[in-house]
C-alpha positions in Angstrom: -57.7 -96.4 -26.7 -58.5 -98.9 -23.5 -56.4 -99.4 -20.1 -52.8 -100.7 -20.7 -53.0 -103.9 -18.9 -49.1 -104.9 -16.5 -48.7 -107.9 -13.7 -49.7 -106.3 -10.3 -46.0 -106.4 -9.2 -44.6 -103.7 -11.5 -47.4 -101.7 -12.7 -47.6 -98.0 -11.9 -50.8 -96.7 -10.4 -53.6 -97.4 -12.0 -55.4 -93.8 -11.7 -52.2 -92.2 -12.9 -52.0 -94.3 -15.9 -56.0 -93.0 -15.9 -55.1 -89.9 -16.0 -52.3 -90.0 -18.6 -54.8 -91.7 -20.8 -57.5 -89.0 -20.5 -55.6 -86.2 -20.8 -52.8 -86.9 -22.8 -52.2 -86.0 -26.3 -53.7 -88.9 -28.4 -51.3 -88.9 -31.4 -48.4 -89.7 -29.3 -49.7 -91.6 -26.0 -48.7 -94.9 -27.4 -45.4 -94.3 -27.6 -45.2 -92.3 -24.3 -47.2 -94.8 -22.0 -44.5 -97.6 -23.3 -42.3 -95.2 -22.7 -42.8 -94.2 -19.2 -43.7 -98.2 -18.2 -39.8 -99.0 -19.5 -39.1 -96.0 -17.0 -41.2 -97.3 -14.0 -39.8 -100.7 -14.2 -36.0 -99.7 -14.4 -37.3 -97.7 -11.2 -38.9 -99.9 -9.2 -35.3 -102.0 -9.1 -33.3 -99.3 -8.5 -35.7 -96.9 -6.0 -38.1 -99.3 -4.7 -41.9 -98.6 -5.3 -43.1 -95.2 -3.1 -40.4 -93.3 -5.3 -41.2 -95.2 -9.0 -44.8 -94.2 -8.3 -44.0 -90.6 -7.1 -41.8 -90.1 -10.7 -44.4 -91.9 -12.5 -47.2 -89.3 -11.1 -44.9 -86.3 -12.2 -44.0 -87.7 -15.3 -47.4 -88.3 -16.0 -48.2 -84.1 -14.9 -45.5 -82.9 -17.2 -47.3 -84.5 -19.9 -50.5 -83.3 -19.9 -51.9 -81.4 -23.1 -52.0 -78.1 -20.6 -48.7 -78.0 -19.7 -47.0 -80.2 -22.8 -48.6 -77.6 -25.2 -47.1 -74.5 -23.2 -43.7 -75.9 -23.7 -41.7 -73.8 -26.2 -41.0 -74.6 -29.7 -37.3 -74.1 -30.5 -37.6 -71.5 -33.2 -33.8 -71.6 -34.9 -32.1 -68.3 -35.7 -33.2 -66.2 -38.9 -29.6 -64.9 -38.9 -30.2 -61.6 -36.9 -26.8 -61.3 -34.9 -29.0 -60.0 -32.0 -31.5 -62.8 -32.1 -32.6 -63.8 -28.7 -32.1 -67.8 -29.2 -28.9 -66.3 -30.3 -27.9 -64.4 -27.6 -28.6 -67.4 -25.6 -26.5 -69.7 -27.6 -23.2 -67.0 -26.9 -24.2 -66.9 -23.0 -24.1 -70.9 -22.9 -20.6 -70.7 -25.1 -19.2 -68.1 -23.0 -20.1 -69.5 -20.0 -19.0 -73.1 -21.4 -15.1 -71.1 -22.7 -15.5 -69.5 -18.8 -15.8 -73.3 -17.0 -13.4 -75.0 -19.2 -10.3 -72.6 -19.5 -10.4 -71.6 -15.6 -6.9 -70.5 -15.4 -7.0 -67.8 -17.5 -10.7 -67.3 -17.1 -9.7 -66.3 -13.0 -6.6 -64.2 -14.6 -8.7 -62.0 -17.1 -11.6 -61.6 -14.3 -8.7 -60.9 -11.7 -7.3 -58.6 -13.9 -9.8 -56.5 -14.9 -11.4 -56.7 -11.4 -8.3 -54.9 -9.6 -8.6 -52.9 -12.6 -11.9 -51.5 -12.5 -11.9 -51.2 -8.4 -8.7 -48.5 -8.5 -10.8 -47.0 -11.1 -14.2 -46.9 -8.9 -11.9 -45.9 -6.2 -10.5 -42.8 -8.0 -13.9 -42.3 -9.6 -15.1 -41.3 -6.1 -12.2 -39.8 -4.8 -12.3 -37.3 -7.5 -16.3 -37.0 -7.6 -15.8 -36.1 -3.8 -13.0 -33.5 -4.8 -15.0 -31.8 -7.8 -18.5 -32.0 -5.5 -16.5 -29.7 -3.2 -18.9 -27.1 -1.5 -22.1 -27.9 -3.8 -23.6 -28.3 -0.9 -24.1 -24.9 -0.3 -27.5 -23.8 -2.5 -25.8 -20.5 -3.4 -22.6 -22.2 -4.4 -21.8 -20.1 -7.7 -23.0 -17.0 -6.6 -20.5 -17.2 -3.3 -16.9 -15.7 -3.3 -14.3 -15.3 -0.7 -12.8 -11.4 -1.0 -8.9 -11.9 -1.9 -5.9 -9.4 -2.1 -3.2 -8.7 -3.8 0.0 -6.5 -2.9 3.4 -5.9 -3.9 6.3 -6.3 -1.7 9.4 -5.4 -3.2 8.3 -6.0 -6.8 6.7 -9.9 -6.0 3.1 -9.7 -5.6 1.6 -11.7 -3.1 -2.1 -13.0 -2.7 -3.7 -13.9 0.2 -7.3 -13.6 2.0 -6.3 -11.7 5.0 -8.4 -8.1 4.9 -8.8 -4.6 6.8 -12.7 -4.7 8.8 -12.9 -1.5 7.0 -13.3 -3.3 3.4 -16.4 -4.4 4.7 -17.8 -1.2 5.1 -16.6 0.0 1.9 -18.4 -2.7 -0.1 -21.5 -2.1 2.1 -21.8 1.6 0.9 -20.3 1.9 -2.2 -20.7 -1.3 -4.3 -23.8 -2.7 -2.5 -26.0 -3.1 -5.2 -23.4 -6.1 -6.4 -24.1 -7.9 -3.4 -27.0 -10.0 -1.3 -24.8 -10.7 1.8 -21.3 -9.7 2.8 -20.0 -11.4 6.1 -16.6 -10.4 7.9 -15.1 -13.7 10.0 -12.2 -13.6 12.5 -11.1 -15.6 15.0 -11.5 -18.9 14.0 -9.7 -22.0 15.9 -10.3 -24.0 18.7 -12.2 -22.4 21.5 -13.2 -23.5 25.0 -16.9 -23.6 25.5 -18.2 -24.0 29.2 -21.8 -24.4 30.4 -21.3 -24.6 34.1 -18.3 -27.0 35.8 -18.4 -28.6 31.8 -15.6 -27.9 29.1 -15.1 -28.8 25.7 -12.9 -27.5 22.9 -14.6 -26.9 19.5 -13.6 -25.4 16.2 -15.6 -22.1 15.7 -15.4 -18.7 14.3 -16.7 -14.7 15.0 -19.1 -14.0 11.9 -21.0 -11.6 10.4 -24.9 -12.2 10.6 -25.4 -12.7 6.8 -23.1 -16.0 6.8 -26.1 -18.4 7.9 -28.5 -17.1 5.3 -25.4 -17.4 2.7 -24.3 -20.6 3.8 -27.7 -22.1 3.7 -27.1 -24.0 7.1 -29.9 -26.5 7.8 -31.2 -25.1 11.2 -33.1 -28.1 13.1 -34.0 -25.6 16.0 -34.0 -21.8 15.9 -33.5 -19.6 12.7 -30.3 -18.6 10.7 -31.6 -15.2 12.4 -30.5 -16.0 15.9 -27.1 -14.8 14.8 -28.1 -10.7 14.8 -28.2 -10.6 18.5 -24.5 -9.7 19.7 -24.7 -11.8 22.8 -26.0 -15.2 20.6 -24.5 -18.1 19.3 -25.2 -20.8 16.7 -24.2 -24.7 17.6 -23.7 -27.3 15.4 -25.8 -30.5 15.7 -22.4 -32.1 17.4 -21.1 -29.3 19.2 -24.9 -29.2 21.0 -24.8 -32.9 21.7 -20.8 -32.5 23.1 -22.0 -29.2 25.0 -25.6 -29.9 26.2 -25.5 -33.6 25.9 -29.3 -34.9 25.4 -31.1 -31.4 26.8 -32.6 -28.7 25.0 -29.5 -26.3 24.0 -31.9 -23.1 23.1 -31.8 -20.7 24.7 -29.3 -21.4 27.3 -26.4 -19.8 28.3 -22.5 -21.3 27.2 -19.5 -19.2 27.8 -16.6 -19.0 24.6 -12.8 -19.0 25.8 -14.2 -18.2 29.6 -15.1 -14.1 28.9 -17.9 -14.2 26.8 -21.5 -15.4 27.5 -23.9 -15.9 25.0 -27.0 -17.3 24.2 -27.9 -20.6 21.9 -30.7 -19.2 19.8 -30.2 -22.1 16.9 -29.0 -25.5 16.1 -27.7 -26.1 12.6 -27.1 -29.3 10.9 -23.2 -30.8 10.7 -22.0 -29.4 7.5 -20.6 -32.1 5.1 -17.3 -33.2 5.3 -16.5 -31.7 1.8 -17.4 -28.6 2.6 -14.5 -25.8 3.2 -16.4 -24.9 6.3 -16.8 -28.5 7.6 -16.0 -29.4 11.1 -17.4 -25.6 12.1 -18.5 -26.4 15.6 -20.1 -22.7 16.6 -20.6 -19.5 14.9 -20.3 -16.2 17.0 -21.3 -12.9 16.3 -18.5 -10.8 14.9 -19.7 -7.9 16.9 -18.3 -9.9 19.9 -14.9 -10.1 18.6 -14.9 -7.0 17.3 -15.7 -5.0 20.8 -12.1 -6.3 21.9 -9.8 -5.5 19.0 -10.7 -2.1 18.3 -6.8 -1.3 17.4 -6.8 -3.6 14.6 -10.0 -2.3 13.0 -7.9 -0.1 10.3 -7.0 -0.2 6.6 -3.7 -1.0 7.7 -4.2 -4.2 9.6 -5.0 -7.3 7.1 -6.4 -9.8 9.8 -9.9 -11.1 8.8 -11.8 -13.0 6.0 -14.6 -11.9 4.4 -17.0 -13.7 2.3 -19.8 -12.5 0.2 -23.1 -13.6 -2.3 -23.0 -11.4 -5.1 -26.7 -10.4 -6.5 -29.4 -12.7 -8.2 -28.6 -10.8 -11.9 -24.8 -10.0 -11.1 -22.0 -11.6 -12.7 -18.9 -12.9 -10.8 -16.2 -11.1 -13.0 -17.4 -7.7 -13.5 -18.0 -7.6 -9.4 -15.2 -8.4 -8.9 -13.8 -6.3 -11.5 -15.4 -3.1 -9.9 -14.3 -3.6 -6.4 -10.6 -3.8 -7.4 -9.7 -0.3 -6.0 -11.9 -0.5 -3.2 -9.0 -0.5 -0.6 -6.5 1.4 -2.5 -9.1 4.6 -2.8 -8.8 5.0 1.1 -5.4 4.5 2.1 -2.6 7.1 2.6 0.8 7.3 0.4 2.7 5.1 2.4 0.0 2.6 2.1 -0.9 2.9 -1.3 2.8 2.0 -2.1 1.7 -1.9 -1.9 -0.4 -1.5 -4.6 -3.4 -3.4 -2.9 -5.9 -4.7 -5.5 -8.8 -6.7 -4.3 -10.9 -9.3 -5.9 -13.0 -12.0 -5.8 -12.9 -16.1 -5.7 -15.2 -18.0 -6.8 -16.2 -20.7 -4.4 -16.3 -23.4 -7.2 -12.1 -22.4 -6.8 -11.5 -22.8 -3.5 -10.9 -26.3 -3.3 -8.9 -26.8 -6.6 -7.4 -23.7 -7.2 -6.0 -22.1 -4.1 -2.7 -21.3 -5.6 -1.5 -18.2 -6.5 2.4 -17.4 -8.0 3.0 -13.0 -8.3 -0.6 -12.5 -8.3 -1.7 -15.2 -10.7 -3.5 -18.0 -10.0 -1.7 -21.0 -10.8 -3.7 -24.0 -10.0 -3.7 -26.3 -6.8 -4.8 -29.2 -5.7 -6.1 -29.8 -9.6 -3.1 -31.2 -10.5 -3.6 -33.9 -7.7 -7.0 -34.6 -8.8 -5.5 -34.6 -12.8 -2.5 -37.1 -11.7 -4.6 -39.6 -9.7 -7.7 -39.5 -12.6 -5.2 -40.2 -15.4 -3.5 -42.8 -13.1 -6.9 -44.6 -12.2 -7.6 -44.5 -16.1 -3.6 -46.0 -16.5 -4.4 -48.7 -14.4 -8.2 -49.6 -16.0 -6.4 -49.4 -19.9 -3.7 -52.4 -18.2 -6.8 -54.3 -17.3 -7.9 -53.8 -20.8 -5.1 -54.5 -22.2 -4.5 -58.1 -20.6 -7.9 -59.3 -21.9 -6.9 -58.2 -25.3 -3.8 -60.1 -25.2 -5.0 -63.0 -23.2 -8.1 -63.8 -25.8 -6.1 -62.2 -29.2 -3.4 -65.2 -27.9 -5.5 -67.7 -27.4 -7.1 -67.3 -30.8 -5.9 -70.5 -32.3 -7.4 -72.6 -29.5 -11.2 -71.4 -30.8 -9.9 -71.5 -34.4 -12.1 -74.9 -35.3 -14.9 -73.1 -33.4 -15.2 -70.1 -35.8 -14.3 -72.2 -38.9 -17.4 -74.2 -38.6 -19.8 -71.6 -37.7 -18.3 -69.7 -40.5 -18.8 -72.9 -42.9 -22.3 -73.1 -42.1 -23.1 -69.6 -42.6 -22.2 -67.4 -39.0 -21.5 -63.9 -40.6 -18.8 -61.8 -39.8 -21.4 -59.3 -37.8 -22.5 -62.5 -35.4 -19.2 -63.8 -34.4 -17.9 -60.3 -33.6 -21.0 -60.2 -31.4 -20.3 -63.3 -30.0 -16.8 -62.5 -28.7 -18.0 -58.9 -28.3 -20.8 -60.5 -25.7 -18.4 -62.8 -24.3 -16.2 -59.8 -22.9 -19.2 -58.1 -21.2 -19.9 -61.2 -19.5 -16.6 -61.4 -18.3 -16.3 -57.6 -17.3 -20.1 -57.8 -15.7 -18.2 -60.2 -13.5 -15.2 -58.9 -13.1 -17.9 -55.5 -12.0 -19.1 -57.5 -9.0 -15.8 -58.6 -7.6 -14.7 -55.1 -7.8 -17.7 -53.7 -6.0 -17.2 -55.8 -3.2 -13.0 -55.1 -3.4 -14.2 -51.4 -3.2 -16.9 -52.2 -0.4 -14.1 -54.4 1.7 -11.1 -51.9 0.9 -13.3 -48.5 1.4 -12.8 -47.5 5.2 -8.6 -48.3 4.6 -9.0 -45.3 1.3 -11.4 -43.4 3.3 -8.3 -43.2 6.2 -5.7 -43.3 3.6 -7.5 -40.3 2.0 -8.6 -38.6 4.5 -12.1 -38.2 3.6 -15.3 -39.7 4.5 -16.3 -41.3 1.1 -19.4 -43.7 0.4 -20.8 -45.7 -2.3 -24.1 -44.2 -3.1 -26.3 -46.9 -3.8 -29.5 -45.3 -3.7 -28.4 -43.0 -6.2 -29.7 -43.5 -9.8 -26.9 -41.8 -11.2 -24.6 -44.4 -9.6 -26.2 -47.1 -11.0 -26.5 -45.2 -14.8 -23.0 -44.5 -14.2 -22.1 -47.8 -13.2 -23.8 -49.4 -16.4 -21.5 -47.0 -18.7 -18.7 -47.9 -17.2 -19.2 -51.2 -18.0 -20.2 -51.4 -21.1 -17.4 -48.7 -22.1 -14.9 -51.2 -20.2 -16.2 -54.2 -22.3 -16.4 -52.3 -25.3 -12.4 -50.7 -24.7 -11.3 -54.8 -23.4 -13.6 -56.5 -25.8 -13.5 -54.7 -29.5 -10.2 -56.1 -30.3 -10.2 -59.4 -29.8 -13.9 -59.3 -31.0 -12.7 -57.9 -34.6 -9.6 -60.0 -34.6 -11.5 -63.8 -34.1 -14.4 -62.8 -36.7 -12.1 -61.9 -39.2 -10.6 -65.6 -39.4 -10.6 -67.2 -43.0 -12.7 -70.6 -42.6 -11.0 -72.9 -44.4 -8.0 -71.2 -43.1 -9.2 -72.0 -39.3 -10.6 -75.5 -40.1 -7.4 -76.6 -42.3 -5.0 -75.8 -39.0 -2.7 -73.4 -40.7 -1.3 -70.7 -38.4 -3.6 -68.1 -37.7 -1.3 -65.6 -37.3 -1.2 -62.5 -39.2 0.5 -61.7 -42.4 3.6 -60.1 -42.0 6.3 -62.5 -41.0 8.4 -60.6 -38.1 5.9 -58.2 -37.4 3.1 -61.4 -36.4 1.8 -60.5 -33.7 2.9 -56.9 -33.6 -0.6 -55.1 -32.1 -0.3 -57.8 -29.1 3.7 -56.7 -28.3 2.3 -53.0 -28.7 0.0 -53.7 -26.0 2.6 -55.1 -23.3 4.8 -52.6 -24.4 1.6 -49.7 -23.6 1.1 -52.1 -20.6 4.6 -51.6 -19.0 5.0 -47.9 -20.2 2.6 -46.9 -17.8 4.0 -49.4 -15.1 7.4 -48.3 -15.5 6.6 -44.8 -16.0 3.9 -44.9 -12.1 7.2 -46.9 -10.1 9.3 -43.6 -11.2 6.7 -41.3 -10.3 6.4 -42.8 -7.1 10.3 -42.8 -6.0 10.8 -39.2 -7.4 7.5 -38.0 -4.8 8.8 -40.2 -2.1 12.3 -39.0 -2.3 10.7 -34.6 -2.6 9.1 -35.9 0.5 12.4 -37.2 2.6 14.3 -34.0 1.0 11.9 -31.6 2.7 11.8 -33.6 5.6 15.5 -33.8 6.2 15.8 -30.0 5.5 18.1 -27.9 8.2 15.5 -26.0 9.9 17.9 -23.9 12.2 15.8 -25.1 15.6 15.6 -28.1 17.4 11.9 -29.6 17.4 13.1 -32.5 19.6 11.1 -32.5 23.1 9.8 -29.3 22.1 6.4 -28.7 23.4 3.8 -25.7 22.5 0.4 -24.7 23.9 -1.9 -22.6 22.8 -2.9 -19.8 25.5 -6.8 -19.2 25.8 -6.5 -16.5 28.3 -4.1 -13.3 29.5 -3.9 -14.9 33.3 -0.4 -16.9 32.3 0.9 -13.9 30.2 0.2 -11.5 33.2 2.1 -13.7 35.9 4.7 -15.4 33.1 7.9 -15.0 35.1 6.3 -16.9 38.3 5.0 -19.5 35.8 8.2 -20.0 34.0 10.0 -20.5 37.4 7.6 -22.9 38.5 7.6 -25.1 35.3 11.1 -25.2 35.4 11.0 -26.5 39.2 8.9 -29.4 38.1 12.6 -30.6 37.0 11.0 -31.5 33.5 11.4 -28.4 32.2 14.3 -27.2 30.5 13.7 -23.9 28.9 10.4 -22.0 28.9 9.3 -19.0 26.6 6.6 -17.2 25.1 5.3 -15.7 21.3 2.7 -14.8 19.3 2.3 -17.7 16.8 3.6 -21.3 17.2 7.4 -21.8 16.1 6.2 -24.0 13.4 3.8 -22.1 11.8 4.3 -18.1 12.3 1.9 -15.8 10.5 2.4 -12.4 11.6 3.7 -10.6 9.0 4.5 -6.9 9.0 6.2 -3.7 6.9 7.3 -0.2 7.1 10.5 -0.8 8.1 13.4 1.5 7.4 17.2 0.8 7.4 20.2 2.3 5.7 20.6 1.7 2.4 16.8 1.3 2.0 15.0 1.9 -1.5 12.4 4.7 -0.9 10.3 3.0 -3.0 10.6 -0.5 -1.5 7.5 -2.1 -0.4 8.9 -4.9 2.7 7.4 -7.3 4.5 9.1 -9.4 7.3 7.6 -12.3 9.1 7.8 -10.4 12.5 7.8 -13.1 15.8 7.1 -11.3 19.6 9.3 -13.2 22.3 10.2 -13.4 25.5 14.3 -13.1 26.3 14.6 -17.6 26.7 13.2 -18.0 23.2 16.8 -19.1 21.4 17.6 -21.3 24.4 14.3 -22.9 24.1 14.4 -23.7 20.5 18.1 -23.8 19.7 18.7 -21.5 17.3 22.0 -21.1 15.8 23.5 -17.4 16.6 25.9 -16.7 13.2 26.6 -12.7 14.2 26.3 -10.9 17.6 24.1 -12.0 20.5 21.3 -13.2 21.7 18.6 -11.6 23.9 19.8 -10.8 27.6 18.2 -10.0 30.8 21.3 -8.2 31.6 21.1 -5.9 28.9 17.8 -3.3 29.2 18.2 -1.8 25.7 17.2 -4.9 24.5 13.6 -4.1 24.7 14.4 -2.4 21.6 17.0 -4.8 20.1 16.1 -7.0 16.6 17.4 -10.4 16.1 17.3 -10.9 12.1 17.9 -13.8 10.5 20.4 -14.4 6.9 17.4 -14.0 5.1 16.1 -11.0 6.4 20.0 -9.8 6.1 19.9 -10.4 2.9 16.9 -9.4 1.7 17.9 -5.7 3.5 21.2 -6.3 1.8 23.3 -5.4 5.2 26.8 -5.8 5.0 27.2 -5.7 8.7 24.1 -5.9 10.1 25.2 -6.2 13.8 25.1 -3.0 14.9 22.6 -1.1 12.1 19.2 0.7 13.5 16.2 0.1 12.0 13.4 2.3 12.4 9.7 0.6 12.5 7.0 3.0 11.2 7.2 6.1 13.1 8.2 4.0 16.2 11.6 4.3 17.8 14.5 2.9 16.1 15.7 -0.6 17.2 19.4 -2.1 17.1 20.4 -4.9 15.6 22.1 -7.2 18.1 22.2 -10.3 16.2 21.9 -12.7 13.4 20.2 -16.4 13.5 20.7 -18.8 11.0 17.5 -19.3 8.8 14.4 -20.7 10.7 12.0 -22.8 8.7 8.9 -22.0 10.4 6.2 -21.7 7.9 6.4 -24.1 4.6 9.1 -26.5 4.3 9.1 -26.6 0.6 9.5 -22.7 0.2 12.8 -20.7 1.4 12.7 -19.3 5.2 11.2 -15.8 4.6 13.0 -12.6 6.5 12.3 -12.8 9.9 12.8 -10.3 12.7 12.4 -11.2 16.2 12.0 -8.3 18.6 11.0 -8.8 22.9 7.6 -8.3 23.7 5.7 -9.4 26.5 2.1 -8.4 25.3 -0.4 -10.1 22.7 1.6 -13.5 23.4 -0.5 -16.3 22.4 1.6 -19.7 22.8 4.2 -21.2 25.6 6.8 -23.3 24.1 8.1 -25.7 26.7 11.4 -27.9 25.8 11.5 -31.0 28.1 14.9 -31.9 29.3 16.5 -35.0 27.5 16.2 -37.1 30.4 12.5 -36.2 31.4 10.0 -39.2 29.9 7.6 -37.1 28.3 4.4 -38.1 30.0 6.0 -37.2 33.1 6.4 -33.6 32.3 3.3 -33.2 30.8 1.6 -34.1 34.2 3.6 -31.6 36.1 3.6 -29.0 33.4 -0.7 -29.6 33.2 -0.7 -28.6 36.8 1.4 -25.4 36.4 -1.0 -24.3 33.6 -3.9 -24.9 36.0 -2.6 -23.1 38.6 -2.1 -20.1 36.6 -5.3 -20.3 34.1 -7.6 -23.0 36.0 -10.7 -21.7 33.9 -9.1 -23.1 30.8 -8.2 -26.6 29.5 -4.8 -27.4 29.0 -4.2 -28.1 24.9 -0.6 -29.1 23.4 1.2 -30.4 20.8 4.5 -31.8 20.0 6.5 -29.8 17.7 8.0 -32.6 15.8 4.5 -33.7 15.2 2.9 -30.4 14.3 6.2 -29.8 11.5 5.5 -33.8 10.5 1.7 -32.8 9.5 3.0 -29.6 7.4 4.0 -33.0 5.0 0.0 -34.8 5.2 -1.1 -34.2 1.8 2.6 -34.9 -0.2 2.7 -38.1 1.8 -0.8 -38.9 1.1 0.1 -39.0 -3.0 3.3 -40.7 -2.3 1.1 -43.7 -0.6 -1.3 -43.5 -3.0 1.5 -43.8 -5.6 2.6 -46.6 -4.4 0.0 -48.1 -4.3 -1.5 -47.7 -7.7 2.2 -48.3 -9.1 2.3 -51.7 -7.5 -1.0 -52.5 -8.3 -0.2 -51.6 -12.0 2.7 -54.0 -12.0 0.6 -56.5 -10.6 -2.0 -56.4 -13.4 1.1 -55.7 -15.8 2.2 -59.0 -14.4 -0.9 -60.7 -14.5 -0.8 -60.4 -17.7 2.6 -61.4 -19.0 1.9 -64.6 -17.0 -0.9 -65.6 -18.7 1.0 -64.8 -21.8 3.9 -67.0 -21.0 2.5 -69.9 -20.2 0.6 -69.9 -23.5 3.7 -69.4 -25.1 4.9 -72.1 -24.0 2.0 -74.3 -24.4 2.3 -73.2 -27.4 6.0 -74.0 -28.1 5.7 -77.5 -26.6 6.5 -79.6 -29.1 9.3 -77.0 -30.3 10.8 -77.5 -26.7 10.3 -81.4 -26.8 12.6 -81.1 -30.3 15.1 -78.9 -28.8 15.3 -80.9 -25.5 16.1 -84.0 -27.7 18.5 -82.3 -30.2 20.7 -81.4 -26.5 19.1 -78.0 -25.5 20.1 -76.9 -22.2 17.7 -75.7 -19.3 19.2 -72.6 -19.4 18.9 -72.0 -23.1 15.7 -72.8 -23.2 14.6 -70.0 -20.2 16.6 -67.5 -22.4 14.6 -68.9 -25.4 11.6 -68.5 -23.8 11.9 -65.3 -21.8 14.0 -62.7 -23.7 10.9 -61.8 -26.2 9.4 -60.0 -23.4 12.4 -59.0 -22.0 13.0 -56.9 -25.1 9.5 -55.9 -24.8 9.8 -54.4 -21.4 13.6 -52.9 -22.1 11.1 -51.0 -25.3 8.9 -49.9 -22.2 11.4 -48.4 -19.9 12.8 -46.2 -23.4 9.5 -44.8 -23.5 8.8 -44.4 -19.8 12.0 -42.5 -19.0 11.1 -39.3 -21.1 7.5 -39.7 -20.0 8.1 -39.7 -16.3 10.9 -37.1 -16.4 8.5 -34.7 -18.2 5.8 -35.5 -16.0 7.2 -35.3 -12.8 9.7 -32.3 -13.4 6.4 -30.8 -14.1 5.1 -31.5 -10.9 8.6 -30.5 -9.1 8.4 -26.9 -10.2 5.6 -25.8 -8.1 8.0 -26.0 -5.3 10.6 -24.1 -4.9 12.6 -26.1 -2.4 12.8 -29.4 -4.3 14.5 -32.5 -5.1 16.6 -33.4 -8.3 15.4 -36.5 -10.9 18.6 -38.2 -10.7 19.6 -40.8 -13.2 19.7 -43.4 -10.4 16.0 -43.5 -10.0 15.4 -44.4 -13.8 18.3 -47.4 -13.4 17.0 -48.7 -10.6 13.3 -48.4 -12.0 14.2 -50.6 -15.3 16.6 -53.0 -12.8 13.0 -53.3 -10.9 10.9 -53.5 -14.4 13.7 -56.4 -15.3 13.8 -58.3 -12.3 10.0 -58.7 -12.2 9.4 -59.5 -15.6 11.9 -62.5 -14.9 10.7 -63.4 -11.7 6.9 -63.7 -13.8 8.2 -65.3 -17.2 10.7 -68.0 -15.6 8.1 -69.8 -14.0 6.2 -70.6 -16.9 9.7 -70.9 -18.8 11.3 -73.3 -16.7 8.2 -75.3 -15.7 8.0 -75.6 -19.8 11.7 -76.4 -19.6 11.5 -79.1 -17.6 8.9 -81.2 -18.9 9.7 -84.7 -20.5 10.6 -84.5 -24.4 8.9 -87.1 -24.9 5.6 -86.5 -23.3 5.5 -83.0 -24.6 6.5 -84.9 -28.7 3.6 -87.6 -27.5 1.2 -84.6 -26.7 1.6 -82.9 -30.3 
């Protein structure tokens, strides 16, 4: 074929036309050349010659044989639902539907994204709880040695043990163990290097602990602890103490008395370890030399950890050592029937509670609670998706009818709708990941953890894929089966697609709405009960005044040696009302003793009392209430052999007239009861006050309690107190805590549960309302013609509002009837673990029902009133 001649003014580049004539396909060249010339002239007029030339060249290149021949020919589907072409087609249709119905798409994606974000956050939290302590290499072989004792018929379990037990385990049961480590002296200690002083949390521990915990040594070796005058520092403690200089072989002083050499630095233990925050480990023998009188079988002062042998079994070893203490104590001690056993490391975090000698669980109940809550919120989001998709089924009826009429199988349609659901779930997952990333810092603060998204772990992405597929299947299976089941003739004729069953039409959708609000109302009731339980404990009378009461730990005996002068100097600051010293903080008394004898006591009774060593002004400092007798007084020298009992102790001992009674303590002299005070809550605010004995003693006191005058400013008072502390104990740092703050910390777990439950309940209600809003708008849209006719016939706006709202209101009321008993059952079980607990009042259910009804009315009313306000002429014309 020869060159195509055109007038010069509208002629495309000659070389470009030549190229096309040489390389173009001969069968189509003439037709193509004509079309291109026509297109060239059009562009010439619109865009000018230069642009028309370039576009002509581009079109020429596209039509050359090497490129033109590479174009894929459309191969129509073979009928397989998973055919590639069909999948591309499904994707296009799904995308068009999403863009066409932007409002419903936004509701679907938002609801699913929030639900998936909640499930992801809770999943990360649950994973962190379940993986607690697993970072230790010998996780399955490590255990804590525990002891159960019988006190007056009640078996109490704890981890306090006598030092002698360690030697007993090594000598008689050594073949069962690989490592044994006794520990003590835990808590905050002062580390000093020259003039630099820092406070760090540390423990005195046996040398086996380094191997047992598989410490990752950054410097030195794990054997560094075998030297009595050594210390192992954590990386952060080494930096805090020595800065950037090498700490190895440097000398550091612990509590201004034990100078030790740094023989190793280990990597900080992870946050989800029972030993997290352990900044230093000092040799056990360093503590032992200062406590020779506390090393007998009767002093349960220390903790012990063991690692069983590689071929030993935990249960068998635990059974073997059961009588390790009982076989070594005298008759008086054996009355307590001490039973030794092992608690495996895997149970420390989640199964730490014992009741009457039986392990009753612990934090595992919270894991279950939040796990179920997260799953429930995700299910709510899936229900939204199901409801909205099935509700809008008639909008797609003709599409389904046409597809079936041209040969689409039910399976193909089901796969198509399932694929559309999966596409929405993937979009929702991407949004949820963003929500988690943004909210994770606040969530970590709320749950007091350091959780991060493990992007680098392949398992995380595998779990995400499984999560997406599972959510897509749950959310999309029902709509896919429902939509694909339409009959083509019925769909094309436009006959209503409501399922058969008359009044039962739409029952599955109604059941899903009921299920959705059942979960939401249950969470609302649970939130109120958890909040009331926390407030109930907070408002409990505690028997003393926490206001302006400050406590400070004593790191040395310097202040106790000069206590009278120290107290006078504090009083002279003008900001202090009274001062006393004790052997444990008032908000956390931990010393217990037995071996008391009184008139009428059953000789077989094994007793245990909380005992608190105090100075004379304790009562005035804490403001206790004398119920009978009198307080300690310096005017009575005999008060050094006097007891003050609390009401619980009087009841425990069965004394009718306690004041004046004589009580013998072991083999010591007898003490006279001089007074009875109202119960002081000095331990758990959820437990009854323990039987407590207060007695005077100016030795072994480790806490100073100071009452600041109400008129004094706290900051000024603390500055004055600090200067007095410096005067009497210049080598130690002054630390303090207010009693009301310390007491408030006892509620941290419950308050955390309350905040999380509130958050999840709000999100659950939000998701449910989102779905209700979508359904209401759909129903209003579907009944546009009916509303128009009713308005023409005289229906009022209020009447139309009732017409559109009552169905949803009825469903929510049914949900409330189901949620009430469910919430009562679960929350009553949760409250049973507290001895001091609130009651589940009827008004909690009434308020929850009222709240659910109001939320429903607000959600539905917007769409109902909007539909009722439509001009009937417009409504009828639209039909």
